[in-house]
C-alpha positions in Angstrom: 21.1 -51.8 -67.6 24.5 -53.4 -67.0 24.7 -54.1 -70.7 23.9 -50.5 -71.4 26.6 -49.4 -69.0 29.2 -51.7 -70.6 28.1 -50.3 -74.0 29.2 -46.8 -72.9 26.2 -44.9 -71.5 27.3 -42.0 -69.4 24.7 -42.2 -66.6 21.4 -43.9 -65.6 18.4 -41.8 -64.8 15.9 -43.7 -62.6 12.2 -42.9 -62.7 9.3 -45.3 -62.6 5.6 -45.1 -62.8 2.4 -45.7 -64.7 -1.1 -45.5 -63.3 -1.7 -49.2 -63.4 1.4 -49.9 -61.2 0.3 -47.7 -58.4 3.5 -45.7 -58.9 3.2 -42.4 -60.6 5.9 -40.4 -62.3 4.2 -37.1 -61.5 3.4 -38.1 -57.9 0.7 -36.4 -56.0 1.3 -35.5 -52.3 -0.1 -38.9 -51.4 3.3 -40.4 -52.3 6.4 -39.7 -50.2 9.2 -37.5 -51.3 12.0 -39.3 -53.0 9.9 -42.4 -53.6 12.3 -43.6 -56.3 15.4 -43.4 -54.2 15.3 -47.0 -52.9 15.1 -48.2 -56.5 17.9 -45.8 -57.5 20.0 -47.2 -54.6 19.8 -50.7 -56.2 21.0 -49.4 -59.5 23.8 -47.4 -57.7 25.1 -50.6 -56.1 25.0 -52.5 -59.4 26.4 -49.9 -61.8 29.8 -48.2 -62.3 28.2 -45.1 -64.0 26.6 -42.1 -62.2 23.0 -42.6 -61.2 20.4 -39.9 -61.3 17.0 -40.0 -59.5 13.8 -37.9 -59.6 10.4 -38.3 -58.0 8.8 -35.7 -55.9 12.0 -34.3 -54.4 11.0 -30.8 -53.2 12.7 -30.6 -49.8 16.4 -29.9 -49.8 16.9 -32.2 -46.8 15.4 -35.1 -48.7 17.8 -34.3 -51.6 20.8 -34.2 -49.3 19.8 -37.5 -47.6 19.6 -39.2 -51.0 23.1 -38.0 -52.0 24.7 -38.4 -48.6 23.4 -42.0 -48.2 24.7 -43.0 -51.6 21.3 -43.7 -53.1 22.1 -41.6 -56.1 24.8 -39.3 -57.4 22.6 -36.6 -58.7 19.1 -35.5 -57.7 17.1 -33.6 -60.3 14.1 -31.5 -59.7 11.1 -31.2 -62.0 7.8 -29.6 -60.8 9.6 -27.8 -58.0 11.6 -25.9 -60.6 8.4 -24.6 -62.1 7.1 -23.5 -58.7 10.4 -21.8 -57.7 13.1 -21.6 -60.4 15.4 -20.1 -57.8 15.3 -23.3 -55.7 19.0 -24.3 -56.4 20.2 -20.8 -55.7 18.3 -20.5 -52.4 19.7 -23.9 -51.3 23.2 -22.8 -52.2 22.9 -19.4 -50.5 21.3 -20.8 -47.3 18.0 -19.2 -48.0 15.8 -22.3 -47.7 13.2 -20.4 -45.7 12.5 -18.4 -48.8 11.7 -21.4 -51.0 8.1 -21.4 -52.4 7.1 -25.1 -52.1 5.6 -27.1 -54.8 2.3 -28.8 -53.8 2.7 -31.8 -56.1 -0.9 -31.1 -57.1 -0.4 -31.4 -60.8 -3.3 -29.0 -61.5 -1.5 -26.3 -63.4 1.5 -28.2 -64.8 0.9 -31.8 -65.7 -2.9 -31.5 -66.2 -2.2 -28.2 -67.9 -0.2 -30.1 -70.6 -3.6 -31.4 -71.8 -4.1 -28.7 -74.3 -7.8 -29.3 -74.6 -8.1 -28.2 -71.0 -5.7 -25.2 -70.9 -3.8 -23.2 -73.4 -0.6 -23.4 -71.4 0.8 -24.7 -68.1 0.7 -22.7 -64.9 1.2 -23.2 -61.2 -0.9 -22.5 -58.1 2.2 -21.4 -56.3 3.7 -19.5 -59.3 1.1 -17.8 -61.6 4.1 -16.0 -63.3 5.0 -19.3 -64.9 4.8 -18.8 -68.7 4.1 -15.1 -68.1 7.5 -14.0 -66.8 7.7 -11.1 -69.2 4.5 -9.6 -67.8 6.0 -9.7 -64.3 9.3 -8.1 -65.4 7.6 -4.8 -66.4 8.8 -1.8 -64.4 6.7 -0.8 -61.5 3.8 1.6 -62.2 4.6 5.3 -62.3 1.2 6.1 -61.0 0.5 4.1 -57.8 -3.1 3.6 -56.9 -4.9 3.0 -53.7 -6.1 -0.7 -53.8 -8.4 -2.4 -51.3 -8.6 -6.1 -51.3 -11.5 -7.7 -49.4 -10.8 -11.3 -48.3 -7.5 -13.0 -47.6 -8.1 -16.4 -49.2 -5.7 -17.6 -52.0 -7.2 -15.2 -54.5 -7.1 -12.1 -52.3 -3.6 -12.8 -51.1 -2.4 -13.2 -54.6 -4.1 -10.1 -55.8 -2.6 -8.1 -52.9 0.9 -9.6 -53.6 0.9 -8.8 -57.3 -0.6 -5.4 -56.9 2.1 -4.5 -54.4 4.7 -5.9 -56.7 3.4 -3.5 -59.3 4.0 -0.6 -56.9 0.4 0.1 -55.8 -0.6 1.0 -52.2 -2.5 -2.1 -51.0 -4.6 -2.7 -48.0 -6.0 -6.2 -47.3 -9.0 -6.8 -45.1 -10.0 -10.2 -43.7 -13.0 -10.7 -41.5 -11.6 -13.9 -39.8 -8.8 -13.8 -37.2 -6.4 -15.5 -39.6 -5.2 -15.2 -43.2 -5.6 -17.9 -45.8 -9.3 -18.4 -46.1 -10.4 -21.9 -46.9 -6.7 -23.1 -47.2 -7.1 -23.9 -43.6 -9.8 -26.4 -44.4 -8.1 -27.7 -47.6 -5.1 -28.7 -45.6 -7.0 -30.8 -43.1 -7.8 -34.1 -45.0 -5.1 -36.8 -45.4 -2.2 -35.9 -47.6 -3.2 -32.3 -47.9 -1.2 -30.6 -45.2 1.2 -29.2 -47.8 -1.6 -26.9 -49.0 -0.9 -24.7 -46.0 2.0 -23.4 -48.2 -0.6 -21.7 -50.5 -1.2 -19.2 -47.8 2.2 -19.3 -46.0 4.3 -18.3 -49.0 1.9 -15.4 -49.9 1.6 -14.1 -46.4 5.3 -13.9 -46.2 5.5 -12.1 -49.5 2.8 -9.5 -48.8 4.4 -8.6 -45.4 7.8 -8.1 -47.1 6.1 -6.0 -49.8 4.5 -3.7 -47.2 0.9 -4.6 -47.7 -1.3 -3.2 -44.9 -3.1 -6.1 -43.3 -6.3 -5.7 -41.4 -6.9 -9.1 -40.0 -10.1 -9.8 -38.0 -11.9 -6.9 -39.6 -14.5 -7.2 -42.4 -14.5 -4.5 -45.0 -17.9 -2.8 -45.1 -19.4 -0.5 -47.7 -19.2 2.4 -45.2 -15.5 1.8 -44.8 -15.1 1.7 -48.6 -16.9 5.0 -48.8 -14.6 6.6 -46.2 -11.3 5.2 -47.6 -12.2 6.1 -51.2 -10.0 3.5 -53.0 -9.2 3.7 -56.7 -9.6 -0.1 -57.0 -11.6 -2.6 -55.0 -10.9 -6.3 -55.4 -13.6 -8.6 -53.9 -12.3 -12.0 -52.8 -14.9 -12.7 -50.1 -15.2 -16.3 -51.0 -18.4 -18.5 -50.7 -20.7 -20.1 -48.3 -22.0 -23.7 -48.2 -25.0 -24.4 -50.5 -28.0 -25.7 -48.7 -30.1 -28.1 -51.0 -33.9 -28.1 -50.9 -34.4 -31.4 -49.1 -37.2 -32.0 -46.6 -35.6 -32.2 -43.1 -32.5 -30.3 -44.1 -32.8 -28.0 -41.1 -32.3 -30.9 -38.6 -29.7 -30.2 -35.9 -27.9 -33.2 -37.1 -27.2 -31.6 -40.5 -23.9 -29.7 -40.7 -21.6 -28.4 -43.5 -18.5 -30.2 -44.6 -16.6 -27.1 -43.4 -17.8 -27.7 -39.9 -17.3 -31.4 -40.1 -13.6 -30.8 -40.7 -13.2 -28.6 -37.7 -15.7 -29.8 -35.2 -15.2 -32.4 -32.4 -18.9 -33.4 -32.2 -19.2 -35.4 -35.4 -20.1 -39.1 -35.7 -19.6 -41.9 -35.0 -22.0 -42.8 -37.8 -22.0 -40.2 -40.6 -23.8 -39.7 -43.9 -22.2 -37.3 -46.4 -24.4 -35.9 -49.1 -22.2 -35.2 -52.1 -19.3 -37.2 -53.5 -17.2 -34.7 -55.2 -13.8 -33.6 -54.0 -15.1 -32.0 -50.8 -17.4 -34.9 -49.9 -14.8 -37.6 -50.6 -12.0 -35.8 -48.8 -14.3 -35.2 -45.8 -15.2 -38.9 -45.9 -11.5 -39.8 -46.0 -10.8 -37.6 -43.0 -13.7 -38.8 -40.9 -13.2 -42.4 -41.7 -9.6 -42.0 -40.6 -11.0 -41.2 -37.2 -12.7 -44.6 -37.0 -16.1 -43.3 -38.0 -18.6 -45.3 -40.1 -19.1 -43.2 -43.2 -21.6 -43.4 -46.1 -21.4 -41.1 -49.2 -24.4 -40.5 -51.5 -23.4 -39.1 -54.9 -25.9 -38.3 -57.7 -23.4 -38.8 -60.5 -22.1 -42.1 -61.8 -18.6 -41.6 -60.4 -17.1 -39.9 -57.3 -14.4 -37.2 -57.1 -14.6 -36.3 -60.8 -13.4 -32.8 -59.9 -10.0 -33.9 -58.7 -7.0 -34.8 -60.8 -6.5 -38.4 -61.9 -3.3 -39.0 -59.9 -4.7 -37.9 -56.6 -8.0 -39.6 -57.4 -6.3 -43.0 -57.5 -5.1 -42.6 -53.9 -8.2 -41.0 -52.6 -10.5 -43.8 -53.9 -8.1 -46.4 -52.6 -8.2 -45.0 -49.1 -11.9 -44.8 -49.1 -12.1 -48.4 -50.0 -9.5 -49.4 -47.4 -11.5 -47.5 -44.8 -14.7 -49.2 -45.8 -16.5 -46.1 -46.7 -19.9 -47.0 -48.3 -20.5 -45.1 -51.5 -23.8 -44.9 -53.3 -23.6 -43.4 -56.8 -26.4 -42.4 -59.1 -28.3 -41.8 -55.9 -30.2 -38.8 -54.4 -31.2 -38.0 -50.8 -34.9 -37.3 -51.0 -35.6 -36.5 -47.4 -34.2 -36.5 -43.9 -36.2 -37.8 -41.0 -34.6 -37.6 -37.6 -31.7 -40.0 -37.7 -32.6 -41.5 -41.1 -32.3 -40.5 -44.8 -34.5 -41.6 -47.6 -32.3 -42.2 -50.7 -33.4 -42.8 -54.3 -30.9 -45.4 -55.6 -30.7 -47.4 -58.9 -32.1 -50.3 -57.0 -35.0 -48.4 -55.6 -35.8 -46.2 -52.6 -33.9 -47.0 -49.4 -34.2 -45.7 -45.8 -30.6 -45.4 -44.5 -29.5 -44.9 -41.0 -29.5 -44.2 -38.2 -26.9 -41.5 -38.5 -25.4 -39.4 -35.8 -24.3 -36.6 -38.2 -25.4 -35.7 -41.8 -22.8 -33.7 -43.7 -23.5 -31.4 -46.6 -21.0 -31.4 -49.4 -23.3 -30.1 -52.0 -21.4 -27.2 -53.4 -21.1 -23.5 -52.6 -22.7 -20.2 -53.3 -20.7 -17.0 -54.0 -20.6 -14.2 -51.4 -20.3 -11.0 -53.5 -22.7 -8.7 -51.6 -20.0 -6.1 -51.1 -19.4 -5.8 -54.9 -23.0 -5.0 -55.5 -22.9 -2.3 -52.7 -19.7 -0.7 -53.8 -20.0 -0.4 -57.6 -21.4 3.1 -57.4 -18.7 4.2 -55.0 -15.4 2.9 -56.4 -14.3 3.5 -60.0 -13.0 0.0 -60.5 -14.5 -3.1 -58.8 -13.4 -6.6 -59.5 -14.7 -9.9 -58.2 -12.5 -13.0 -58.1 -12.3 -16.5 -56.8 -15.3 -18.1 -55.2 -16.9 -14.7 -54.8 -17.2 -14.7 -58.6 -17.8 -18.4 -59.1 -17.0 -21.3 -56.7 -14.1 -23.2 -58.0 -10.6 -24.4 -57.2 -7.6 -22.6 -55.7 -5.9 -22.4 -59.1 -8.7 -20.3 -60.6 -8.7 -17.9 -57.7 -5.0 -17.2 -57.7 -4.9 -16.8 -61.5 -7.8 -14.3 -61.4 -6.2 -12.4 -58.6 -2.8 -12.3 -60.4 -4.3 -11.4 -63.8 -6.4 -8.5 -62.5 -3.5 -7.1 -60.3 -1.1 -7.2 -63.3 -3.4 -5.0 -65.3 -3.7 -2.2 -62.7 
């Protein structure tokens, strides 16, 4: 690099990372913000040209510390600019509380670059990305009465965009809090930033004047009385219960309960090794519990992006989580589970808790009840088909835009 500087380059831009090195250019939230700054500091000390640095720098305070400490001359922002293009202006104008924070999840942007997966990039936090023209349309000249049932990510986004379009929106949520399963998604290691999925949208719908009915489930009788023009169902899903002998044992609980209960463990069996099962294992093993995961497929966590998967699998290994793939739980008998493995049938246990991470089933009963009452009924997110947050917010935004 010194030879390049002497040859006349104007600046050095420092970014490192390939999967094999354990350092990733498009770092997931498992990596610290500004992870390249110590490296850029070394270049700064050795070169006489300006040094630029990137690498998961979302927080203005992190950017300031890098500049003020002399680790780099310029900080440049990548994915955060997709999430909130006004980031620089908000920092300049002392409006940092209004910044919509990038999750560093890579789901809509980096993974979206794989054209065989998606036609274009998008963003969980900014569904307007790539669709800016649609969001610039004038507000509707014919406001409609819109009811949204469920305040998870999809419901919040539907309410936000419908209000942006000028409609009269009321949002009902049966729980005493807004955000739905975001509360659970933010519990496992390295996932606390997912609280921002709900935080930024809650702030927006309040500013837009959406009427919020928290702690109150929307019923068909209420729908009949209110007489909305549009009903958007975002009532989420429930844990799927597999047909396994002994599944009704008191020791069997859902992954959702395992993430929020204090009476789990200390020896735990998790049935299902997808994203939910592996993240639950990561969380429980971090509480010094002995965890075994049984997964019927050949590989675990296939429903999570490759960058985050690297770190998740590494933590599971470091925490000594026992993983049995290509294996199926055949029955549960008191403290034990009979498991069909490639090496033959095994009786595992004893276990204090058995956790189900075997998928979800949609909760769309209200839609079936209301179709003869409301002119337009839409079902989004897990209520339509259990999936990821990105799908829910895209569906909510797309439907609201068309109203």
